PyMOL commands that place a pseudoatom at each C-alpha (Angstrom):
pseudoatom trace, name=CA, resn=UNK, resi=1, chain=A, elem=C, hetatm=0, pos=[18.416, 11.760, 5.170]
pseudoatom trace, name=CA, resn=UNK, resi=2, chain=A, elem=C, hetatm=0, pos=[17.589, 8.435, 6.815]
pseudoatom trace, name=CA, resn=UNK, resi=3, chain=A, elem=C, hetatm=0, pos=[19.719, 7.168, 9.660]
pseudoatom trace, name=CA, resn=UNK, resi=4, chain=A, elem=C, hetatm=0, pos=[20.578, 3.653, 10.808]
pseudoatom trace, name=CA, resn=UNK, resi=5, chain=A, elem=C, hetatm=0, pos=[17.465, 3.345, 12.978]
pseudoatom trace, name=CA, resn=UNK, resi=6, chain=A, elem=C, hetatm=0, pos=[14.920, 4.908, 10.601]
pseudoatom trace, name=CA, resn=UNK, resi=7, chain=A, elem=C, hetatm=0, pos=[12.316, 2.554, 9.120]
pseudoatom trace, name=CA, resn=UNK, resi=8, chain=A, elem=C, hetatm=0, pos=[10.261, 3.073, 5.965]
pseudoatom trace, name=CA, resn=UNK, resi=9, chain=A, elem=C, hetatm=0, pos=[6.898, 1.318, 6.253]
pseudoatom trace, name=CA, resn=UNK, resi=10, chain=A, elem=C, hetatm=0, pos=[4.482, 0.866, 3.377]
pseudoatom trace, name=CA, resn=UNK, resi=11, chain=A, elem=C, hetatm=0, pos=[4.589, 2.087, -0.192]
pseudoatom trace, name=CA, resn=UNK, resi=12, chain=A, elem=C, hetatm=0, pos=[7.070, 4.842, -1.005]
pseudoatom trace, name=CA, resn=UNK, resi=13, chain=A, elem=C, hetatm=0, pos=[9.015, 6.321, -3.882]
pseudoatom trace, name=CA, resn=UNK, resi=14, chain=A, elem=C, hetatm=0, pos=[12.570, 7.598, -4.133]
pseudoatom trace, name=CA, resn=UNK, resi=15, chain=A, elem=C, hetatm=0, pos=[13.482, 10.677, -6.144]
pseudoatom trace, name=CA, resn=UNK, resi=16, chain=A, elem=C, hetatm=0, pos=[16.047, 13.406, -6.325]
pseudoatom trace, name=CA, resn=UNK, resi=17, chain=A, elem=C, hetatm=0, pos=[15.415, 16.838, -4.887]
pseudoatom trace, name=CA, resn=UNK, resi=18, chain=A, elem=C, hetatm=0, pos=[16.491, 20.212, -6.197]
pseudoatom trace, name=CA, resn=UNK, resi=19, chain=A, elem=C, hetatm=0, pos=[16.171, 23.458, -4.283]
pseudoatom trace, name=CA, resn=UNK, resi=20, chain=A, elem=C, hetatm=0, pos=[12.431, 23.706, -5.067]
pseudoatom trace, name=CA, resn=UNK, resi=21, chain=A, elem=C, hetatm=0, pos=[11.261, 20.545, -6.870]
pseudoatom trace, name=CA, resn=UNK, resi=22, chain=A, elem=C, hetatm=0, pos=[11.649, 16.809, -7.344]
pseudoatom trace, name=CA, resn=UNK, resi=23, chain=A, elem=C, hetatm=0, pos=[14.074, 15.560, -9.996]
pseudoatom trace, name=CA, resn=UNK, resi=24, chain=A, elem=C, hetatm=0, pos=[15.308, 12.354, -11.612]
pseudoatom trace, name=CA, resn=UNK, resi=25, chain=A, elem=C, hetatm=0, pos=[17.814, 10.055, -9.980]
pseudoatom trace, name=CA, resn=UNK, resi=26, chain=A, elem=C, hetatm=0, pos=[21.091, 9.381, -11.731]
pseudoatom trace, name=CA, resn=UNK, resi=27, chain=A, elem=C, hetatm=0, pos=[21.571, 5.826, -13.069]
pseudoatom trace, name=CA, resn=UNK, resi=28, chain=A, elem=C, hetatm=0, pos=[23.986, 5.174, -10.192]
pseudoatom trace, name=CA, resn=UNK, resi=29, chain=A, elem=C, hetatm=0, pos=[21.423, 6.366, -7.629]
pseudoatom trace, name=CA, resn=UNK, resi=30, chain=A, elem=C, hetatm=0, pos=[18.693, 4.238, -9.241]
pseudoatom trace, name=CA, resn=UNK, resi=31, chain=A, elem=C, hetatm=0, pos=[20.922, 1.157, -9.025]
pseudoatom trace, name=CA, resn=UNK, resi=32, chain=A, elem=C, hetatm=0, pos=[21.863, 1.914, -5.408]
pseudoatom trace, name=CA, resn=UNK, resi=33, chain=A, elem=C, hetatm=0, pos=[18.279, 2.366, -4.168]
pseudoatom trace, name=CA, resn=UNK, resi=34, chain=A, elem=C, hetatm=0, pos=[16.912, -0.557, -6.186]
pseudoatom trace, name=CA, resn=UNK, resi=35, chain=A, elem=C, hetatm=0, pos=[19.485, -2.835, -4.552]
pseudoatom trace, name=CA, resn=UNK, resi=36, chain=A, elem=C, hetatm=0, pos=[18.875, -1.307, -1.120]
pseudoatom trace, name=CA, resn=UNK, resi=37, chain=A, elem=C, hetatm=0, pos=[15.070, -1.616, -1.151]
pseudoatom trace, name=CA, resn=UNK, resi=38, chain=A, elem=C, hetatm=0, pos=[14.499, -4.539, -3.550]
pseudoatom trace, name=CA, resn=UNK, resi=39, chain=A, elem=C, hetatm=0, pos=[13.620, -7.133, -0.911]
pseudoatom trace, name=CA, resn=UNK, resi=40, chain=A, elem=C, hetatm=0, pos=[11.489, -6.563, 2.183]
pseudoatom trace, name=CA, resn=UNK, resi=41, chain=A, elem=C, hetatm=0, pos=[12.903, -6.510, 5.689]
pseudoatom trace, name=CA, resn=UNK, resi=42, chain=A, elem=C, hetatm=0, pos=[11.283, -7.603, 8.932]
pseudoatom trace, name=CA, resn=UNK, resi=43, chain=A, elem=C, hetatm=0, pos=[11.839, -5.417, 11.997]
pseudoatom trace, name=CA, resn=UNK, resi=44, chain=A, elem=C, hetatm=0, pos=[11.273, -6.681, 15.524]
pseudoatom trace, name=CA, resn=UNK, resi=45, chain=A, elem=C, hetatm=0, pos=[12.370, -5.992, 19.075]
pseudoatom trace, name=CA, resn=UNK, resi=46, chain=A, elem=C, hetatm=0, pos=[14.474, -8.531, 20.914]
pseudoatom trace, name=CA, resn=UNK, resi=47, chain=A, elem=C, hetatm=0, pos=[14.494, -7.191, 24.436]
pseudoatom trace, name=CA, resn=UNK, resi=48, chain=A, elem=C, hetatm=0, pos=[15.428, -3.541, 23.898]
pseudoatom trace, name=CA, resn=UNK, resi=49, chain=A, elem=C, hetatm=0, pos=[17.329, -4.218, 20.666]
pseudoatom trace, name=CA, resn=UNK, resi=50, chain=A, elem=C, hetatm=0, pos=[15.850, -3.401, 17.258]
pseudoatom trace, name=CA, resn=UNK, resi=51, chain=A, elem=C, hetatm=0, pos=[16.601, -6.329, 14.937]
pseudoatom trace, name=CA, resn=UNK, resi=52, chain=A, elem=C, hetatm=0, pos=[16.241, -6.544, 11.163]
pseudoatom trace, name=CA, resn=UNK, resi=53, chain=A, elem=C, hetatm=0, pos=[15.933, -9.660, 9.054]
pseudoatom trace, name=CA, resn=UNK, resi=54, chain=A, elem=C, hetatm=0, pos=[16.230, -9.512, 5.281]
pseudoatom trace, name=CA, resn=UNK, resi=55, chain=A, elem=C, hetatm=0, pos=[13.704, -11.761, 3.556]
pseudoatom trace, name=CA, resn=UNK, resi=56, chain=A, elem=C, hetatm=0, pos=[12.164, -12.540, 0.178]
pseudoatom trace, name=CA, resn=UNK, resi=57, chain=A, elem=C, hetatm=0, pos=[8.755, -11.237, -0.918]
pseudoatom trace, name=CA, resn=UNK, resi=58, chain=A, elem=C, hetatm=0, pos=[7.423, -14.786, -0.434]
pseudoatom trace, name=CA, resn=UNK, resi=59, chain=A, elem=C, hetatm=0, pos=[8.930, -15.057, 3.050]
pseudoatom trace, name=CA, resn=UNK, resi=60, chain=A, elem=C, hetatm=0, pos=[7.479, -11.668, 3.986]
pseudoatom trace, name=CA, resn=UNK, resi=61, chain=A, elem=C, hetatm=0, pos=[4.002, -12.664, 2.763]
pseudoatom trace, name=CA, resn=UNK, resi=62, chain=A, elem=C, hetatm=0, pos=[4.202, -15.936, 4.704]
pseudoatom trace, name=CA, resn=UNK, resi=63, chain=A, elem=C, hetatm=0, pos=[5.265, -14.111, 7.889]
pseudoatom trace, name=CA, resn=UNK, resi=64, chain=A, elem=C, hetatm=0, pos=[2.487, -11.527, 7.538]
pseudoatom trace, name=CA, resn=UNK, resi=65, chain=A, elem=C, hetatm=0, pos=[-0.137, -14.232, 6.980]
pseudoatom trace, name=CA, resn=UNK, resi=66, chain=A, elem=C, hetatm=0, pos=[1.051, -16.152, 10.047]
pseudoatom trace, name=CA, resn=UNK, resi=67, chain=A, elem=C, hetatm=0, pos=[0.930, -13.064, 12.277]
pseudoatom trace, name=CA, resn=UNK, resi=68, chain=A, elem=C, hetatm=0, pos=[-2.557, -12.049, 11.084]
pseudoatom trace, name=CA, resn=UNK, resi=69, chain=A, elem=C, hetatm=0, pos=[-4.257, -15.361, 11.877]
pseudoatom trace, name=CA, resn=UNK, resi=70, chain=A, elem=C, hetatm=0, pos=[-6.370, -15.385, 15.029]
pseudoatom trace, name=CA, resn=UNK, resi=71, chain=A, elem=C, hetatm=0, pos=[-4.821, -17.194, 17.986]
pseudoatom trace, name=CA, resn=UNK, resi=72, chain=A, elem=C, hetatm=0, pos=[-5.546, -20.920, 18.192]
pseudoatom trace, name=CA, resn=UNK, resi=73, chain=A, elem=C, hetatm=0, pos=[-8.428, -21.515, 20.570]
pseudoatom trace, name=CA, resn=UNK, resi=74, chain=A, elem=C, hetatm=0, pos=[-8.852, -24.685, 22.586]
pseudoatom trace, name=CA, resn=UNK, resi=75, chain=A, elem=C, hetatm=0, pos=[-11.712, -26.878, 21.435]
pseudoatom trace, name=CA, resn=UNK, resi=76, chain=A, elem=C, hetatm=0, pos=[-14.644, -27.263, 23.790]
pseudoatom trace, name=CA, resn=UNK, resi=77, chain=A, elem=C, hetatm=0, pos=[-14.919, -30.650, 25.482]
for i in range(1, 77): cmd.bond("trace and resi %d" % i, "trace and resi %d" % (i + 1))
show_as sticks, trace
zoom trace
């Protein structure tokens, strides 16, 4: 079971679990997890505090693009 400070990163799937196999989720569980994981979240440290910001898929893509660009270099004179 995930706790308050556990982070899921990347692609994942959610399913039920019996004693020895995976199983379907109930309709209530499907609704709960779809609402919980529908939109991406950004995690970052502010000092020693783990912060989370809920965002849209578009906002997440924009943030990821901005953080992957090489640093701006000064032009030669």
